[in-house]
MARLOLO-527281 format. One record per residue (C-alpha): residue in three letters; x, y, z. Coordinates in pm, whole numbers, plus 50000, padded with zeros to 5 digits. Layout:
// MARLOLO-527281
ALAXYZ;...
//
This chain:
// MARLOLO-527281
MET499995000150035;LYS501265033849919;LYS501765057550169;ARG498445079150233;ILE499675118050205;GLY497645141150357;VAL493825152050304;LEU494975188950144;ALA498155177249999;VAL496615188349645;THR495155217149731;VAL497195234550011;ALA500745215049969;ALA500405216149611;SER500905182149470;CYS499565170749207;ALA501875146949103;VAL501215125549405;ILE497625111449444;ILE496155103049745;SER495835068849810;GLY495405040950065;CYS491415025850029;THR490715041849677;GLY487665033749696;CYS485185034649996;ALA484645012450273;GLY480995002050314;CYS480085012549982;ASN477834980749962;GLY475964992350240;SER472325007450219;SER472665032550477;ARG474235067650448;ASN475615087050744;ILE474455119850671;ALA476565146850811;ALA474585171451056;LEU474865204550911;GLU474325240350993;SER474825276250859;ASN477715288651106;TRP478625315950913;TYR475245336150949;ALA473955349951265;ASN471285320951282;THR472985291551232;HIS469745270251197;PHE469145293250903;LYS469415263050617;LYS469125283750269;ILE470865311250106;GLN470425342450323;PRO469405372849997;THR472255389650149;PHE474855369050097;ILE474215368849688;ASP476665387649547;ALA476745421449733;ASN478515408650054;LYS481405384950050;GLU483785373250312;ILE486895378850239;ILE490215368050489;THR493645364750437;TYR496065345150638;LYS499615342150705;VAL501255311550598;THR504565300750790;GLN506375270550841;ASP507075252851239;ILE510465232851147;GLY510225221551494;THR507835191351401;ALA510135182651133;LEU511565146651205;ASN513055139650844;ASP516515138050942;ASN516995125850564;TYR516105157550390;SER514555194550454;VAL512215216850286;ARG511885255450399;TYR508655271950280;SER509225312150336;ASP506575330950458;GLY503445331850224;GLU500005341950205;TYR496525325750196;THR492985342750122;THR489385329050111;THR486995343449941;PHE483165333650032;TYR479675342149914;ALA476465333049705;THR476055336849299;THR474095321249029;PHE475315294348918;ASP476415297548545;LYS475645264748390;THR477295271948017;ARG480465273448182;TYR480725249248469;ALA478245225548434;ALA479375193648167;GLU477775194047844;GLU476055158747880;TYR474815174748259;ARG473515208148166;ASP470155199448079;ALA469225186448417;TYR470375222848598;PRO468175248048686;ASP467945281448533;ASP468655306848802;LEU470095283249030;ILE471765303949369;VAL474605286749522;TYR477285292349727;TYR481195302049584;TYR484485295849763;LYS487915305149631;THR491335300749815;GLU494735317449661;LEU497585303049839;SER501245318949724;ILE504635315549857;ASP507875330849752;THR510215306449809;VAL510625268549847;THR514305250249903;PHE514955218149924;LYS518245205550108;TYR520125174750093;GLY523675173850251;GLY525225204550127;GLU522935202349820;GLU519755229449757;ARG517775236949503;VAL515435266649563;PHE512255272249358;LYS510105305649348;GLY506735312349254;ASP504715284249450;SER500525289849406;VAL497695271549390;VAL494385284849294;THR491015269749380;GLU487165272749336;CYS484525251449412;TYR480465258849358;PHE478295243849555;MET474725238249710;PRO473155251750056;VAL473135232150396;GLU469395221050329;ASN471015202550021;ASP474375188950207;LEU476525217950043;ARG476525192249787;PRO478925201349482;LEU478255211549170;TYR481835222349054;SER485785227049168;SER488885236048976;GLN492415231449117;THR494865254648951;ILE498635244449069;LYS502025256549033;SER503835239249280;VAL507035219949392;SER506265193249660;PRO508095165649874;ALA508885130349638;ALA509655111649882;TYR510255100850282;LYS514265092950218;VAL516305104649886;LYS519865094749835;ASN520445135149634;VAL518805164949612;ASP517015161549284;GLU515245128749460;ALA513705150149717;TYR511135170849491;VAL508345169049216;VAL507695198949022;ASN503585204248963;ASP502335222248714;CYS498545208848628;GLU494605215548652;TYR491935200048726;LYS488305205648663;THR485545185948815;TYR482195184148632;TYR479125173348875;SER476025161248761;TYR473195176848898;ASP470095158849137;GLU467855176549335;LYS468825144049642;GLU472105136449583;VAL475225137049337;LYS475635104249157;TYR478605110248901;ALA481195135748796;LYS484245137948540;THR487305153748589;VAL489215169048340;ILE492855166348369;LYS495285191448236;ASP499065189348277;GLY502555181648059;ASN501325150547910;GLY497825166547718;GLU494375167147851;ARG492045140647986;GLU489345125948152;LYS488405106448445;PRO485205095248530;VAL483945099448830;VAL480765069448918;ASN478705056149239;LEU479195083849432;GLU475465080349582;LYS477125048849700;ALA479485068049953;PRO479015053250313;ASN479155094450445;THR477905127750326;VAL479935138049991;PHE482075168549980;ASP484835180549734;ILE488295185249866;SER488105224149749;SER485105232049990;LEU486405213950275;ASN487525244250477;VAL483605252250449;ALA482255215350490;VAL484275214350805;ARG482695252350927;ALA479395234050868;ASN479465206451109;ARG478835211151480;ILE481545231451612;SER482535216951923;ALA485585196652100;ASN482665168752133;LEU482115164951750;SER482765132951595;GLN481745132951227;LYS482155108350905;VAL482215122650592;SER483545109950235;MET485635136850030;TYR486335132249639;ALA490035147849544;PRO490635148349196;ALA494105138349200;GLY492835103549398;ASN489535093549451;LEU486445096849732;GLN487935089749997;ASN487075089950365;TYR487635108550700;ASN486715115451037;LEU485955153251196;LEU487345148051509;GLY486635179551764;GLY488915187852064;GLU490115214652277;LEU493825223352170;ALA494315260952225;LEU495765286752001;GLY498965299652104;GLU499695330052324;HIS501315345252087;GLU498755343751773;ARG495445353651993;PRO496255386752055;ILE496645396151678;ILE493175374451609;GLU491285387251857;SER491925425751762;GLU491105414551445;LEU487805397651470;LYS487195428051740;GLU487595458251481;ASN485465435551259;LYS482765432151551;LEU483175395751507;PHE484645389951871;VAL482935407352118;PRO484735398452491;GLU482435395352778;LYS483705406853131;ASP485635388053401;GLY485365411753699;GLU488145439753536;ASN489345417053284;GLU488185408852913;LYS487505371752871;PRO489315356852585;LEU488335343252244;GLU486945308852302;THR487865287252005;VAL487225251151892;ALA489505227451677;ILE488455203451450;GLY491055175351347;VAL490565160551007;GLN491815125051032;TYR491755096150725;ASP489285068750799;GLY491315036850712;GLU495155023650782;LEU497815048650790;SER495465070950905;GLY498565094550988;VAL498635127651118;SER495975153851139;GLN495135191050960;ILE493305211751226;TYR491105241851228;TRP490355264751479;PHE486885281551497;THR485455310051681;LYS483115289951926;ILE478985292351876;THR477775304752222;ASN474905312652037;PRO473295299851751;ILE470815322151687;ASN472975351251783;ASN476295337851639;VAL478715369751662;GLY481985349251578;ARG479955333951280;ALA482575302551314;THR485145321451147;MET488145299651050;VAL490885317451236;LYS493685290351183;MET494315260751000;SER497505237151039;VAL498605211050781;PRO501605186450808;ILE503785188250527;THR504295150350388;TYR506755131050519;SER507875147050823;LEU509085175350738;GLY507125201250982;THR503825220050960;LEU502445246550756;ASN499845274250997;TYR497725293550862;THR496795325151078;LEU494475344951055;GLN496145381351005;GLU493175404250799;ILE489425405450753;GLN488905427250438;SER485045415950428;THR482655401950633;LEU479075392650619;ASN477865409350888;ARG478265445550665;
//
């Protein structure tokens, strides 16, 4: 069995050469029941509202920028190293009309209704310099970037995916042990576009168009309706995790399709892992300025921001390490001040080469304006 890489190896760590492997189908696909995720619109003031609010369509957008830094203290690989310069990660989230002439495959188009209002989510990752070092040799690469886009349905339709894309120009680790520096990396320049069929109840099939140095080709994706869990596209993962019942007690199975691999199953696990003390003041200040954090008083002092950590772990053999999210805690679901804003994400780099931390830096626009 191949070594399974982290859940965001394609969309964040930007490896289009390494396929997410392990169990390439989905355990329990022949079962008669599906584990449906209990989702809420946690980006709204009233989390129980499962449709798309009219004020969220085009006019109001959530745009947040995160600073990307590498924690080399978590690197355990003594064979070679990789160093990432500080980078930037921007997310954009709003609702809009789905353009089926552009984003629905021709063979699926007739099933799509006209003027369908859906969610749109975009992420943009840029890192100036990536340096691989083996012994006294090193290779320096400039201009790492990954851009993802996804259109998907509202919570009442289980955030069902309609279209996604990933544009990757990046270099990624190639193996755990190498014999020279040029064996340590893979240069990636590729694009994936996934078109999903439309059904009022569930997603059934899709096709991925892959464009890379080998030209352009199609990959059919079938039997999505036989997945044991609610199905999401990997490009909407941040929103899918945010839509779950954010608490330290969360335990939710989900299935995710990644175009560089296949449909796989994951566990979302809540916890009480705290933010770092050096991170908290910056995050609190930005949330306060944008009216996403109104601290309560504890005597003469203000109570600190409360967050919930959610880990995403592969549900199978070789489960490995978890990708971890931190969201603002939902203390009142009908007056959700913090909107379950993602304030940090921690992504392990493959082959024990450290961790990339994405920490909230600037809120350019919020949904409560």
